[in-house]
C-alpha positions in Angstrom: 117.1 117.8 115.6 114.8 120.7 115.7 111.6 121.1 117.7 109.3 118.3 116.6 106.2 119.4 118.4 106.1 123.2 118.1 102.4 123.4 117.3 100.3 121.3 119.7 96.9 121.8 117.9 96.4 122.0 114.2 92.7 121.5 113.9 93.3 119.1 111.0 91.8 116.2 113.0 88.6 117.9 113.7 87.0 116.0 110.7 87.8 112.6 112.4 90.9 111.9 110.4 94.6 111.9 111.3 97.9 111.9 109.4 100.0 108.7 109.1 102.8 110.8 107.5 103.3 112.2 104.0 99.8 113.7 104.1 98.3 110.2 104.1 95.1 110.9 106.1 93.1 108.0 107.6 90.1 107.7 109.9 91.0 108.0 113.6 89.6 104.4 114.0 92.1 103.0 111.4 93.7 99.9 112.8 97.2 101.5 112.8 95.9 104.4 114.8 94.2 102.1 117.2 97.6 100.3 117.8 99.3 103.7 118.3 96.7 104.6 120.9 97.0 101.3 122.7 100.8 101.5 122.8 100.6 105.1 124.1 98.1 104.0 126.8 100.5 101.2 127.7 103.4 103.5 128.0 101.4 105.8 130.3 100.3 102.8 132.4 104.0 101.8 132.8 104.8 105.3 133.8 102.3 104.9 136.7 104.3 101.9 137.9 107.6 103.6 137.6 106.3 106.6 139.7 105.5 104.3 142.7 107.8 104.1 145.7 110.1 101.1 146.3 110.2 99.6 142.8 113.3 97.4 142.7 116.0 98.9 140.5 116.1 95.9 138.1 112.3 96.2 137.6 112.5 99.9 137.2 115.1 99.6 134.5 113.0 96.9 132.8 109.9 99.1 132.8 111.7 102.1 131.5 113.2 100.0 128.7 109.7 98.7 127.9 108.4 102.3 127.6 111.1 103.0 125.0 110.1 99.9 123.1 106.5 101.2 122.8 107.9 104.1 120.9 110.1 101.8 118.8 107.1 99.6 117.9 105.1 102.7 116.9 108.1 103.9 114.9 108.3 100.5 113.1 104.6 100.9 112.1 105.1 104.4 110.7 108.4 103.5 109.0 108.3 99.8 108.1 111.9 99.9 106.9 113.0 100.7 110.5 113.4 97.6 112.6 114.2 97.9 116.3 112.5 94.9 118.0 114.3 91.7 117.3 114.7 88.2 118.6 117.3 89.3 121.1 114.8 91.7 122.8 112.2 88.9 123.0 114.8 86.5 124.5 115.8 89.2 127.0 112.2 89.4 128.3 112.0 85.7 128.6 115.2 85.6 130.7 113.8 88.4 132.8 110.5 86.5 133.4 112.4 83.4 134.3 114.6 85.4 136.8 111.6 87.0 138.5 109.4 83.8 138.4 112.0 81.5 140.0 111.4 83.2 143.4 107.6 83.0 143.2 105.5 80.1 144.5 103.5 78.0 141.9 100.1 79.3 141.2 97.0 77.1 141.5 94.3 79.7 140.9 93.8 83.0 139.1 94.9 86.1 140.9 92.5 88.9 141.7 94.4 92.3 141.3 94.3 94.7 144.2 96.6 93.3 146.9 98.6 96.5 146.8 98.9 99.6 144.6 102.1 98.8 142.7 100.9 95.4 141.9 97.4 96.7 140.9 99.0 99.2 138.5 101.1 96.4 137.0 98.1 94.2 136.5 96.5 97.2 134.7 99.5 97.5 132.4 99.3 93.8 131.8 95.6 94.1 130.7 96.4 97.1 128.4 99.4 95.2 127.0 97.1 92.3 126.1 94.7 94.8 124.3 97.7 96.4 122.4 98.7 92.9 121.4 95.3 92.1 120.1 95.2 95.4 118.1 98.6 94.6 116.6 97.5 91.1 115.6 94.5 92.6 113.9 96.7 95.1 112.0 99.0 92.2 111.0 96.0 90.7 109.1 95.8 93.9 107.1 99.5 94.6 106.4 103.0 93.2 107.1 104.4 94.0 110.5 107.5 92.9 112.4 106.7 89.5 113.9 109.1 90.2 116.8 106.9 93.2 117.8 104.0 90.7 118.3 106.2 88.3 120.3 107.6 91.2 122.3 104.1 92.4 123.4 103.1 88.8 124.2 106.1 88.3 126.5 105.8 91.8 128.0 102.3 91.0 129.3 103.8 87.9 130.9 106.5 90.0 132.4 103.9 92.3 133.9 102.2 89.3 135.4 105.3 88.1 137.3 106.2 91.6 138.3 102.7 92.1 139.7 103.1 88.9 141.7 106.5 89.9 143.0 105.4 93.4 144.1 102.2 92.0 145.8 104.3 89.5 147.7 106.8 92.1 148.9 104.1 93.7 151.0 102.3 90.5 151.9 103.1 86.8 151.7 99.6 86.2 150.3 98.1 87.1 147.0 94.3 87.5 146.6 93.2 84.4 144.6 89.9 83.8 142.8 87.4 82.1 145.1 85.1 80.3 142.8 82.3 78.0 143.5 82.0 74.9 141.4 78.4 74.0 140.9 77.5 70.7 139.4 75.2 70.7 136.5 72.0 68.8 137.0 
């Protein structure tokens, strides 16, 4: 394969459009472009987690695999005949979540992110993943997409949640929980 990105700037997007391939130009706020941006942001957020010290090797491998899947989902959108995300990948995340979650205590309140840096970065990735999922759902109302890509993102945000809990509890037995006041209506 030759160099794919030899020219970094082309000036073609200066008019607010971008190329979907085959000289098919769309507005930069096109739903497909929004999904690409959300997946790119998610991959960058995952990269912040993988750069942290003391990430357990099984979690590191999971995160690096998830980054690859962000490119695969983007690839599926640009070339719909290409399918990478399937039921097996969704089931694999579910098994990973179960494995991590079985060692965590039950939750009775919402968690407030910020117990420690690795966990906070993982909660940020979870929130970005939820946005990417919402963008992909919106795109699915406009055109056909791989339904397993939607399921994958939904499970991935759940995986980030249990990873964040695990990482927070590695440094402290406590997690910061939402302290809410319940006020009776008069």
